[in-house]
C-alpha positions in Angstrom: -3.1 5.0 20.7 -1.7 2.4 23.1 1.4 0.4 22.6 2.0 -3.3 22.5 5.3 -5.0 23.2 6.4 -7.6 20.7 9.4 -9.7 20.1 10.9 -9.6 16.6 14.0 -10.8 14.9 16.0 -8.6 12.6 19.1 -9.4 10.5 22.3 -8.4 12.4 23.3 -5.9 9.7 19.9 -4.2 9.9 20.1 -3.9 13.7 23.7 -2.7 13.5 22.7 0.1 11.1 19.7 1.1 13.3 22.0 1.2 16.3 24.5 3.4 14.5 22.0 5.9 13.1 19.1 6.0 15.6 19.4 7.0 19.3 18.5 4.1 21.6 15.3 5.8 23.0 14.1 6.6 19.5 14.3 3.1 17.9 10.7 2.1 18.6 9.4 5.3 16.9 11.8 4.8 14.0 10.6 1.2 13.5 7.0 2.1 13.9 7.2 4.9 11.3 9.0 2.5 8.9 6.2 -0.1 9.3 3.5 2.6 8.9 5.1 3.8 5.6 5.4 0.2 4.4 1.7 -0.5 5.2 0.6 2.6 3.4 2.7 1.6 0.4 1.1 -1.8 0.4 -2.4 -0.3 0.7 -1.7 2.1 -2.1 -0.5 -0.7 -4.4 -3.6 -2.7 -3.6 -5.9 0.2 -4.3 -4.0 1.0 -7.5 -4.5 -2.6 -8.7 -8.2 -2.4 -7.7 -8.7 0.9 -9.6 -6.9 -0.6 -12.6 -9.2 -3.6 -12.6 -12.2 -1.4 -12.2 -11.1 0.8 -15.1 -10.7 -2.2 -17.3 -14.2 -3.3 -16.4 -15.6 0.1 -17.0 -13.9 0.3 -20.5 -15.3 -3.1 -21.3 -18.8 -2.1 -20.3 -18.5 1.1 -22.2 -17.6 -0.7 -25.3 -20.6 -3.1 -24.9 -22.9 -0.2 -24.3 -21.6 1.9 -27.1 -23.4 -0.2 -29.7 -26.6 -0.3 -27.7 -26.8 3.4 -27.1 -26.3 4.2 -30.8 -29.0 1.7 -31.9 -32.0 3.6 -33.3 -30.5 7.0 -33.0 -29.6 7.3 -36.7 
C-alpha cells in the first residue's frame, strides 16, 4: 500500500503526549494504526445498527406471516 502525505492539525496536548510516548520515526505508524482502529469501530457500529434494523424488520415480518401460515392448518 502506498503512502500519501497530508497536513493535519492536532491539539497541542495530543501532540505533546504523542511526542513523549512515541519515537519520532514511529509516529506515522502510530497515527495510522489509531485511524484504522477508529475506522473499524465506526464500521462495526454502522453494521451493528444495520443488523439491528434488519432484525426488527424480520421480527415484524415474522409476526405478520405467523397468522398467515397458521390459517387453514387447524
